[in-house]
DOMAR-737983 format. One line per 10 residues: number of its first residue (from 1); their letters; for each residue x, y, z of N, C-alpha, C. Coordinates in steps of 0.1 Angstrom, whole numbers, padded with zeros to 4 digits, m for minus. Atoms other than C-alpha are relative to their C-alpha. Layout:
N
NUM	A	X,Y,Z,X,Y,Z,X,Y,Z; ...
//
This chain:
246
1	XXXXXXXXXX	0008,m0012,0000,0000,0000,0000,0009,0013,0000; m0009,m0012,m0001,0028,0024,0009,0007,0002,m0014; m0006,m0001,0013,0045,0017,m0025,m0010,0006,m0010; 0010,m0005,0009,0013,0024,m0044,m0003,0015,0003; 0002,m0014,m0003,0006,0056,m0025,0012,0009,m0003; m0012,m0008,0003,0042,0067,m0029,0002,0002,m0015; 0000,m0001,0014,0040,0060,m0066,m0009,0011,m0006; 0010,m0010,0004,0009,0081,m0071,0004,0014,0006; m0003,m0013,m0006,0021,0108,m0047,0012,0007,m0008; m0011,m0006,0008,0054,0113,m0065,m0004,0003,m0014
11	XXXXXXXXXX	0005,m0003,0013,0037,0111,m0098,m0008,0013,m0001; 0008,m0012,m0001,0013,0138,m0088,0009,0013,0001; m0009,m0011,m0001,0043,0161,m0081,0007,0003,m0013; m0008,m0001,0013,0061,0154,m0114,m0009,m0004,m0012; 0009,0003,0010,0031,0152,m0137,0005,0004,m0014; m0004,m0003,0014,0041,0150,m0174,0012,0010,0000; m0012,m0009,0000,0076,0164,m0169,0004,0004,m0015; m0003,m0005,0014,0086,0185,m0199,0014,m0005,m0005; m0012,0004,0007,0113,0176,m0224,0009,0012,m0003; m0009,m0011,0002,0135,0206,m0218,0011,0000,0011
21	XXXXXXXXXX	m0011,0001,m0010,0165,0215,m0196,m0005,0000,0014; 0006,0001,m0013,0143,0221,m0166,m0006,m0014,0003; 0005,0014,m0001,0127,0187,m0172,0011,m0010,0003; m0011,0008,m0003,0161,0171,m0172,0004,0000,0015; m0003,m0002,m0014,0168,0185,m0137,m0011,m0007,0008; 0011,0006,m0008,0133,0174,m0125,0001,m0015,0000; m0001,0015,0001,0139,0138,m0138,0011,m0005,0010; m0011,0004,m0008,0172,0136,m0120,m0004,0001,0015; 0005,m0002,m0013,0156,0149,m0088,m0010,m0011,0004; 0009,0010,m0002,0128,0124,m0092,0007,m0014,0003
31	XXXXXXXXXX	m0007,0012,m0002,0152,0095,m0095,0007,m0001,0013; m0007,m0001,m0013,0172,0106,m0065,m0010,m0002,0012; 0010,0001,m0011,0141,0110,m0043,m0006,m0013,0001; 0006,0014,0001,0126,0077,m0055,0010,m0010,0008; m0009,0008,m0007,0158,0060,m0043,0000,0002,0015; 0001,m0003,m0014,0157,0077,m0010,m0012,m0005,0007; 0012,0005,m0005,0121,0068,m0005,0000,m0015,0001; 0000,0014,0000,0125,0032,m0014,0010,m0006,0010; m0010,0005,m0009,0157,0027,0007,m0004,0003,0014; 0004,m0004,m0014,0144,0046,0038,m0013,m0008,0004
41	XXXXXXXXXX	0012,0007,m0004,0110,0028,0037,0003,m0014,0006; m0003,0014,m0005,0127,m0006,0044,0004,0000,0015; m0003,m0001,m0014,0136,0007,0079,m0011,m0006,0009; 0011,0006,m0008,0102,m0005,0090,0001,m0015,0003; m0002,0015,m0002,0114,m0041,0087,0010,m0003,0011; m0010,0002,m0011,0140,m0035,0114,m0005,m0007,0012; 0006,0008,m0012,0118,m0046,0144,m0002,m0014,m0003; 0002,0014,0003,0109,m0078,0126,0013,m0008,m0001; m0013,0007,0000,0145,m0087,0119,0006,m0001,0013; m0006,0001,m0014,0155,m0079,0155,m0007,m0012,0008
51	XXXXXXXXXX	0007,0011,m0006,0128,m0103,0167,0004,m0014,m0005; m0004,0013,0006,0137,m0130,0142,0015,m0004,0004; m0014,0002,m0003,0174,m0126,0152,0001,m0009,0013; 0000,0008,m0012,0167,m0139,0187,m0004,m0014,m0002; 0004,0013,0003,0149,m0169,0174,0010,m0008,m0008; m0010,0006,0008,0175,m0176,0148,0012,m0004,0007; m0012,0003,m0008,0204,m0174,0172,m0002,m0013,0009; 0003,0012,m0008,0187,m0200,0195,m0001,m0013,m0008; 0002,0012,0008,0177,m0224,0168,0013,m0004,m0007; m0013,0004,0006,0210,m0222,0150,0010,m0005,0009
61	XXXXXXXXXX	m0010,0006,m0009,0230,m0228,0181,m0004,m0014,0004; 0005,0014,m0003,0209,m0260,0187,0001,m0009,m0012; m0002,0008,0012,0216,m0271,0152,m0013,m0004,m0007; 0013,0002,0006,0180,m0269,0141,0001,0002,m0015; m0003,m0003,0014,0191,m0254,0108,0011,0009,m0001; m0011,m0009,0003,0219,m0235,0092,m0005,0014,m0003; 0003,m0014,0003,0220,m0197,0089,m0003,0001,m0015; 0001,m0001,0015,0224,m0201,0051,m0014,m0005,m0004; 0013,0005,0003,0191,m0221,0051,m0011,0011,0003; 0009,m0011,m0003,0173,m0192,0068,0001,0011,m0010
71	XXXXXXXXXX	m0001,m0011,0010,0187,m0167,0044,m0006,m0004,m0014; 0006,0005,0012,0177,m0188,0014,m0015,0001,0000; 0014,0000,m0002,0142,m0193,0027,m0006,0014,0001; 0004,m0014,m0001,0139,m0156,0036,0000,0007,m0014; m0001,m0006,0013,0150,m0146,0001,m0011,m0005,m0009; 0010,0006,0008,0126,m0170,m0016,m0014,0006,0003; 0013,m0006,m0004,0097,m0156,0004,m0002,0014,m0004; 0001,m0014,0003,0105,m0120,m0001,0001,0004,m0015; m0002,m0003,0014,0114,m0121,m0038,m0013,0004,m0007; 0012,m0004,0007,0079,m0122,m0052,m0008,0011,0007
81	XXXXXXXXXX	0007,m0011,m0007,0065,m0099,m0025,0006,0013,m0003; m0007,m0013,0003,0091,m0072,m0032,m0002,0003,m0015; 0003,m0003,0014,0085,m0076,m0069,m0013,0006,m0002; 0014,m0006,0001,0048,m0068,m0064,0002,0015,0005; m0002,m0014,m0005,0060,m0037,m0043,0006,0008,m0012; m0006,m0007,0011,0082,m0027,m0073,m0010,0004,m0011; 0010,m0002,0010,0053,m0030,m0097,m0010,0011,0004; 0009,m0009,m0005,0029,m0011,m0075,0006,0015,0001; m0006,m0014,0000,0054,0018,m0072,0003,0005,m0014; m0005,m0004,0013,0066,0018,m0108,m0011,0004,m0009
91	XXXXXXXXXX	0010,m0002,0010,0034,0016,m0128,m0006,0014,0001; 0006,m0013,0000,0017,0048,m0116,0010,0011,m0001; m0010,m0010,0001,0049,0068,m0112,0005,0002,m0014; m0007,0000,0013,0064,0059,m0146,m0009,0007,m0010; 0008,m0005,0010,0034,0067,m0167,m0006,0014,0003; 0005,m0013,m0003,0021,0097,m0148,0011,0011,m0003; m0011,m0009,0003,0055,0114,m0150,0003,0001,m0015; m0003,0000,0014,0059,0105,m0186,0014,m0002,m0003; m0014,0003,0003,0093,0089,m0186,0001,m0007,m0013; m0003,0006,0013,0109,0071,m0215,m0012,m0010,m0004
101	XXXXXXXXXX	0012,0008,0004,0078,0056,m0234,0003,m0014,m0005; m0003,0013,0005,0097,0025,m0245,m0004,m0011,0010; 0004,0011,m0009,0083,m0008,m0231,0012,m0006,0007; m0013,0006,m0006,0119,m0021,m0225,0005,0009,0011; m0005,m0010,m0010,0128,0011,m0206,m0009,m0001,0013; 0009,0001,m0011,0097,0007,m0184,0003,m0013,0008; m0003,0013,m0006,0106,m0030,m0178,0013,0001,0008; m0013,m0001,m0007,0142,m0021,m0168,m0002,0009,0012; 0003,m0009,m0012,0129,0007,m0145,m0006,m0008,0011; 0006,0009,m0010,0107,m0018,m0127,0010,m0010,0006
111	XXXXXXXXXX	m0010,0010,m0004,0136,m0043,m0125,0010,0007,0010; m0009,m0008,m0008,0159,m0016,m0110,m0007,0003,0014; 0008,m0002,m0012,0132,m0007,m0084,0000,m0012,0009; 0000,0013,m0007,0130,m0044,m0075,0013,m0002,0007; m0013,0002,m0005,0167,m0046,m0071,0003,0009,0012; m0002,m0009,m0011,0167,m0015,m0049,m0006,m0005,0013; 0006,0004,m0012,0142,m0028,m0024,0006,m0013,0005; m0007,0012,m0004,0160,m0062,m0024,0013,0003,0008; m0013,m0004,m0006,0193,m0045,m0017,m0002,0007,0014; 0002,m0007,m0013,0178,m0023,0010,m0004,m0010,0011
121	XXXXXXXXXX	0004,0010,m0010,0162,m0053,0027,0012,m0008,0006; m0012,0007,m0004,0195,m0071,0028,0009,0009,0009; m0008,m0009,m0008,0212,m0040,0042,m0006,0001,0014; 0007,0000,m0013,0186,m0037,0070,0002,m0012,0008; m0002,0013,m0006,0190,m0074,0077,0014,0000,0006; m0014,0000,m0005,0228,m0070,0080,0001,0009,0012; m0001,m0009,m0011,0225,m0039,0103,m0007,m0004,0012; 0007,0005,m0012,0200,m0056,0125,0008,m0010,0008; m0009,0010,m0006,0226,m0083,0132,0010,0007,0010; m0010,m0007,m0008,0251,m0058,0146,m0006,0011,0009
131	XXXXXXXXXX	0007,m0010,m0008,0225,m0035,0163,m0006,m0007,0012; 0005,0006,m0013,0217,m0042,0200,m0015,0002,0002; 0014,m0002,m0002,0182,m0027,0198,m0005,0009,m0011; 0006,m0008,0011,0158,m0007,0176,0005,0014,m0001; m0004,m0014,0000,0169,0028,0186,0014,0001,m0007; m0013,m0001,0006,0206,0022,0178,0000,m0005,m0014; 0001,0005,0014,0197,0002,0147,m0005,0010,m0009; 0006,m0010,0008,0175,0029,0134,0010,0012,m0003; m0010,m0010,0002,0202,0055,0140,0011,m0004,m0009; m0010,0005,0009,0228,0033,0123,m0004,0000,m0014
141	XXXXXXXXXX	0006,0001,0014,0206,0028,0092,m0001,0014,m0006; 0001,m0014,0005,0199,0065,0089,0013,0006,m0003; m0014,m0006,0002,0236,0074,0092,0006,m0006,m0013; m0005,0006,0012,0246,0048,0066,m0006,0004,m0013; 0007,m0004,0012,0219,0057,0041,0003,0015,m0003; m0003,m0014,0002,0226,0094,0046,0014,0002,m0006; m0013,m0001,0005,0263,0089,0039,0000,m0005,m0015; 0000,0006,0014,0256,0067,0008,m0007,0011,m0009; 0007,m0010,0008,0231,0094,m0005,0009,0012,m0003; m0009,m0011,0002,0257,0122,0000,0010,m0002,m0010
151	XXXXXXXXXX	m0011,0003,0009,0283,0104,m0020,m0004,m0007,m0012; 0006,0007,0011,0260,0091,m0047,0004,0007,m0013; m0003,m0008,0012,0272,0118,m0072,m0012,0009,m0003; 0011,m0009,0002,0238,0136,m0070,0003,0014,0005; m0003,m0012,m0006,0249,0163,m0046,0014,0005,m0004; m0014,m0004,0003,0287,0163,m0053,0004,m0009,m0012; m0005,0008,0011,0300,0152,m0087,0013,m0007,0004; m0011,0008,m0004,0327,0125,m0085,0013,0008,0000; m0013,m0007,0001,0355,0149,m0096,0002,0010,0010; m0001,m0010,m0010,0347,0173,m0068,0001,m0006,0014
161	XXXXXXXXXX	m0001,0007,m0013,0347,0147,m0040,0015,m0001,0005; m0014,0001,m0005,0379,0149,m0018,0005,m0014,m0002; m0006,0013,0003,0403,0121,m0026,m0002,m0010,0012; 0001,0009,m0012,0401,0107,0010,m0014,m0005,0002; 0014,0004,m0001,0363,0104,0006,m0004,m0007,m0013; 0004,0005,0013,0363,0091,m0030,m0004,m0015,0001; 0004,0014,m0001,0360,0054,m0018,m0015,m0001,0003; 0014,0000,m0004,0325,0063,m0005,m0009,0001,m0013; 0008,m0001,0013,0314,0071,m0041,m0001,m0014,m0006; 0000,0013,0006,0323,0036,m0052,m0007,m0011,0008
171	XXXXXXXXXX	0007,0010,m0008,0307,0018,m0023,m0015,0005,0003; 0014,m0005,m0003,0275,0040,m0022,m0010,m0009,m0007; 0011,0008,0006,0244,0019,m0027,m0010,0009,m0008; 0008,m0008,0008,0227,0049,m0042,0005,0002,m0014; m0006,m0004,0013,0252,0055,m0070,m0004,m0009,m0012; 0002,0009,0011,0247,0024,m0091,m0015,0000,m0005; 0014,m0001,0005,0208,0024,m0092,m0003,0013,m0006; 0002,m0013,0006,0209,0061,m0099,0005,0001,m0014; m0006,0000,0013,0232,0057,m0128,m0009,m0009,m0010; 0008,0009,0009,0210,0028,m0141,m0013,0008,m0004
181	XXXXXXXXXX	0012,m0007,0003,0179,0050,m0140,0002,0011,m0010; m0004,m0011,0010,0196,0079,m0158,0003,m0005,m0013; m0003,0006,0013,0210,0057,m0185,m0012,m0006,m0007; 0012,0006,0005,0177,0039,m0189,m0009,0011,m0006; 0009,m0010,0005,0159,0072,m0194,0006,0007,m0013; m0005,m0008,0011,0183,0088,m0219,0008,m0007,m0011; m0009,0007,0010,0203,0061,m0237,m0007,m0002,m0013; 0007,0001,0012,0177,0055,m0263,m0005,0013,m0006; 0004,m0014,0004,0171,0093,m0266,0013,0008,m0001; m0013,m0008,0000,0208,0103,m0270,m0001,0011,m0011
191	XXXXXXXXXX	0001,m0011,0011,0199,0123,m0302,m0012,0009,0002; 0012,m0008,m0002,0168,0138,m0287,0005,0014,0006; m0004,m0013,m0005,0171,0176,m0281,m0009,0004,0011; 0007,m0004,m0012,0161,0189,m0247,0001,0016,0002; m0001,m0015,m0001,0171,0226,m0252,0005,0006,m0013; m0004,m0006,0013,0172,0247,m0284,0002,0015,0002; m0002,m0015,0000,0185,0282,m0291,m0012,0007,m0007; 0010,m0006,0009,0163,0293,m0320,m0003,m0009,m0011; 0003,0009,0012,0145,0273,m0347,m0001,m0014,0004; 0002,0014,m0003,0140,0237,m0350,0011,m0009,m0006
201	XXXXXXXXXX	m0011,0008,0006,0172,0226,m0367,0008,m0007,0011; m0008,0007,m0010,0193,0200,m0349,0013,0008,0004; m0012,m0008,m0002,0223,0224,m0353,m0002,0010,0011; 0003,m0010,m0010,0206,0248,m0329,m0002,m0006,0014; 0002,0007,m0012,0203,0222,m0302,0011,0003,0010; m0009,m0003,m0011,0220,0232,m0269,0003,m0012,0009; m0001,0011,m0010,0214,0200,m0249,m0007,m0012,m0006; 0006,0012,0005,0209,0165,m0262,0001,m0011,0011; 0000,0011,m0010,0204,0132,m0244,0015,m0004,0003; m0014,0003,m0002,0241,0125,m0249,0007,0010,0009
211	XXXXXXXXXX	m0005,m0010,m0009,0250,0157,m0232,m0004,m0002,0015; 0005,0003,m0014,0228,0148,m0202,0008,m0012,0006; m0007,0011,m0005,0246,0115,m0199,0014,0004,0003; m0013,m0004,m0002,0280,0131,m0202,0002,0008,0013; 0000,m0007,m0013,0272,0154,m0173,0001,m0009,0012; m0001,0009,m0011,0269,0124,m0151,0012,m0010,m0002; m0012,0009,0002,0301,0108,m0166,m0004,m0013,m0006; 0005,0012,0005,0280,0082,m0184,0001,m0001,m0015; m0002,0001,0014,0296,0079,m0218,m0003,m0014,m0006; 0003,0013,0004,0289,0042,m0220,m0012,m0006,0007
221	XXXXXXXXXX	0011,0007,m0006,0260,0019,m0213,0005,m0009,0010; m0006,0008,m0011,0270,0006,m0179,m0011,m0007,0008; 0011,0006,m0008,0236,m0008,m0169,0003,m0014,0005; m0003,0014,m0004,0248,m0044,m0168,0010,0000,0012; m0010,m0001,m0011,0278,m0034,m0147,m0006,0004,0013; 0006,m0006,m0012,0257,m0014,m0123,m0009,m0010,0006; 0009,0010,m0006,0232,m0042,m0119,0008,m0011,0006; m0009,0010,m0006,0261,m0066,m0113,0005,0005,0014; m0005,m0006,m0013,0274,m0042,m0086,m0010,m0001,0011; 0011,0001,m0010,0240,m0041,m0068,m0002,m0014,0004
231	XXXXXXXXXX	0002,0014,m0003,0236,m0079,m0070,0012,m0005,0008; m0012,0004,m0008,0272,m0084,m0057,m0001,0005,0014; 0000,m0005,m0013,0266,m0062,m0028,m0010,m0008,0009; 0009,0009,m0007,0236,m0083,m0018,0006,m0013,0004; m0006,0013,m0003,0255,m0115,m0021,0011,0001,0010; m0010,m0002,m0010,0284,m0101,m0001,m0006,0002,0014; 0007,m0002,m0013,0260,m0090,0026,m0004,m0013,0006; 0005,0013,m0005,0245,m0125,0028,0012,m0008,0005; m0012,0007,m0004,0280,m0140,0030,0006,0004,0013; m0005,m0006,m0013,0291,m0117,0058,m0010,m0004,0011
241	XXXXXX	0010,0004,m0010,0258,m0124,0077,0002,m0015,0004; m0002,0014,m0003,0264,m0162,0075,0013,m0002,0008; m0013,0001,m0007,0300,m0158,0087,m0002,0006,0015; 0002,m0007,m0013,0290,m0134,0116,m0008,m0009,0009; 0009,0007,m0008,0261,m0155,0129,0006,m0014,0004; m0006,0013,m0003,0280,m0188,0126,0012,0001,0009
//
């Protein structure tokens, strides 16, 4: 329900975004806020994971089942549920805003949203293991997500991030999905003009889809690499969890 309301709510703010320079900025803001909304909304699962942790520790210590079995079962259960969440969020938002009308672009957008909520759930699960209670866990999650958002490249471009903080840009869980959404929106519209000087000739174009991508340092289609990075982060988190609990 929250995903559906969030999709319609955000869509009502960005109704039929224009295809001009102002619309480019609005789309980027929409993508960034959508990521923040999706990642922060998973904090609600923290109390559930904290309760399950107590049961898991007792049963795992008695040899009832392995931690890996719990993680696999948990993943199988949440996969379809979170996919429904991704659809409920994506369908109203995507078409109300008027993003890339390609069916493949919409499908990839929904897929990225699904990956985001999966990644966020694994992050909350990981932080619930190292948090003694809900208050400290909530504070830790907010701090981690805030740091990831700051170094996602949305507020500070990579070239302006101090060298001693540059590693945060590469580990930020916001950066890879954000790049995926931007590439998905503009890659098939690289020759589309978003700002003209005078007239309708292409030579008068001041801002094309290619220029928008270059502003983000996205000269190549790195969607597969970014999806792999997000997937790897989830697998790494699961591996660390198994090691810590065992």
